[in-house]
N, C-alpha and C positions, 0 to 999 in steps of 0.2 A: 504493500500500500504506500509506504513512505517513498520508495524508489519511483513508483508510478507517478506519484504526485510531483516529485522533483522533476521527472522527465516532462510531464505536462507543463509545469511552470517554466522550465527551460525553453520548451518549444514555443510557448506563448510569448516569452520575453524575446525570443529570436524573431518571431513574426512582428512584434511591436517595433523591434529595432530596425527591421527591414522597412516597415511602413514609415518610420520616423525619417528615413533617408529618401524613400521613393516618393512619398506624397509631396514634399516641398519641391522636388524636381519636376513632377508632373504639373504642379500648380504653376510653376514658372512657364512651362510649355503652353499651358492654357492661357495664361495672362498675355504672353507674347503674341500668341496666335490671335487673340481677341483685339489686341492693340493694333495689329497690322491689317487685319481683315474684317474687323467688325465683330460685335458680340452676338450676332445671330448665327447659330451653327448651320442653319439651313442655307445661308448665303456664304458661308465661310468653310470650305472643305478642310482647311488646316485645323481650324478650331474643332470641327466635327470629329476629326480623327484624334485630336488630342484628348477630347472628352471620352471617346471610345477606349483609348489606351488607359485612361484613368479608371474608367468603369471596370476594365479587365483586371485591374489591380485592386478592385473593391474599395476605391476611394469614395468616401461618403459624398452624397449629392451636395450637402452643405459646403463642403470643401471646394467642389467644382464651381458652384455658384459664386462663392466668395472670390475665387481666382478670376472669374470673368468680371465681377464687379470691380476688382482692383485695376483692371485695364482702363476703366473710364473714371476712376476716382480722381478728385482734384489733386490729391497728394500722391498720385500713383508713382511708384518708383520707375526709373528709366531702365528697362531691361534691354540688353543687346546680346547678340550671338557672336561668339568669338571661337576661332579654331586655332589650335596649336599643333605643330608637327615636331616630332623629336625622335631621337634614337635612344633606345634603352639598353639594358645589359645585353651583351653578345650581339649587338647590332640590330636588334629587333626594331622595326619601324612602327611608330605609334602616332595615330591621329587622335586628338582630344577635342571633342565638341563641348562647348560650355554656353550656358545662359547666365548672365550676371548683371548685377546693378553696380558693380565696382570692378572694372577691368584691372586696375592696379593690384587689387587684392588677389584676383584670380590668377593673373599671370605670375605673380610672385609665388603663390602656392603651387601651381602646376610645375613651374620651373624647379622648385625645391624638390619635388618628387623625383624628377629626372636626375637632378644633381646628386641627391643622396644615394641613388642607385647606380651612379657612375655613368649616367647618360647625359644628354644635352639636347636643347632645342636646335632645330635647323631652320634656315630661312623659309618664310611662308612660300608655298608653292613648290617646295622641293619634291614632294611626293605626288605632284599633279598627274604624272604619267605612270605612277606605280599603283594607284588606286582608281577605281571607277565609282562614281556616285550614282546610286541606283535607288529607284522606288521599288520596294519589295512588298508583296501582298501574299498572305497565307490564306488559302481557300480550303475550307473543309470539303473532303470528298463526299459526293452525294450522287445517288442514282438519278436525281432530278437535273443534274448539270451535265450537259453534253459538251465536253471540253473542246472537241473539234470545232463546234459551232461557236463556242465562247471565244476561242482563240481568234477566229476570223472576225468576230465582232469587236474584239479589243485591239486589233492591230491599228485601226484608225485612231485609237486613243493613246497609242504609244507603246503597246506591248512589244517587247523585244524577244522574250523567251519564256518557256514554262519548264519547271523542274517537277518531275513526278516522284514524290517521296512516299514512304509507306503510309503515312497518315494524312498528308495534305498535298495540295498543289501549290507550288511556289511560283508566283508571277513576277517577272522582272521588267522594268521599264526605266528609261532615263529619268533622273530626279526631276527634270523640268516638266514631265508629264504626270506628276503625282496627282494633281487635281483632276486632270482629264480621266485618269484611270479610276479614281474614286467615283466620279460622276457616271462613268460607263458601267461600273459594277452596280451602282445604285439603280441605274435604269434597268438592270437585269435582276433586280431584287436579290442581289448577292451581298451579304455582309461578311467582309473578310474577318478572320480570326484576329489578324494583326496587319496593320499597314504602317510601314516605317520607311524612312530614308536611311540608307546605309552606304558606307564606303567599303567597297569590296576590293581586296588586293588582286592585282592582275596576275601575280605569281606569289607563291608562299614559300616559307623556309621552315625546315624541321629543326627542332632543338632537342637536346638530351633532357632527361628528366631533371637532372641537376640544374641545367640552364633554365628550364621552364620554371623551376621553383623560384629562382632569383627574379625572373621576369614577372611572374605572377605576384610576387610581393610588391613590386612597384605598381603594377596595374591595380591591385587591391587598394593601395593608398590613393591612387588617382581617382578611382571610381567612387571612393567613399566621400570625396569632396562634394559639398552641397552644390557647387556651381557647375559640376561636370554632368553632362547629360548622356554622353556616349563615348566609348573608347573603341578604336579599331586598330588591328595589328595585321602583320603579314605572317602570323604564326600558322603553320600548316594545320 
């Protein structure tokens, strides 16, 4: 009984710890999307997607509504998106995407994570030809979806390729076609499990377990930062 209770308490604390990090990051995405495209999700695909992502993480409706309200509040903080590129331990390439109200704080923090791991920033644009920025959509497999027909319908919206995995269909498009793809899927009454913008390495590198351990320590520190939204690498 005692051990079971401790396990449940530890699991609950772990969930709360995760939410304490994830919810503020999702709130920033929602606020930024609302500031840039308006507070009506029906007219703002980016906001609609940010809300869907928040709901998928069980973010309370009150938190979502408050994040949208902050976008039009008189004392609304000025959020900006910034991207940093760097090399970590053993030459791993790392993209760090952030949303912040204080670029000076964010760049100092992220730079310190690289420096402490023996890595360093590289000039902006250094990885431009090493990563491709894509809009990625996960579609649940269903007998009601004819993928051959859907593929033809989505080509005009920017669809580039489809990956058939065991559980889902992965749809890829250029990041500039994110909104077009969302609209085309909605017109087909298809709700993606996940819709995200990703930076995908054009080639990957394998590392030993020991090397990966060192790399992952740095990546964990970066991902724990409240201003960091996503981290991408060229790890195989």
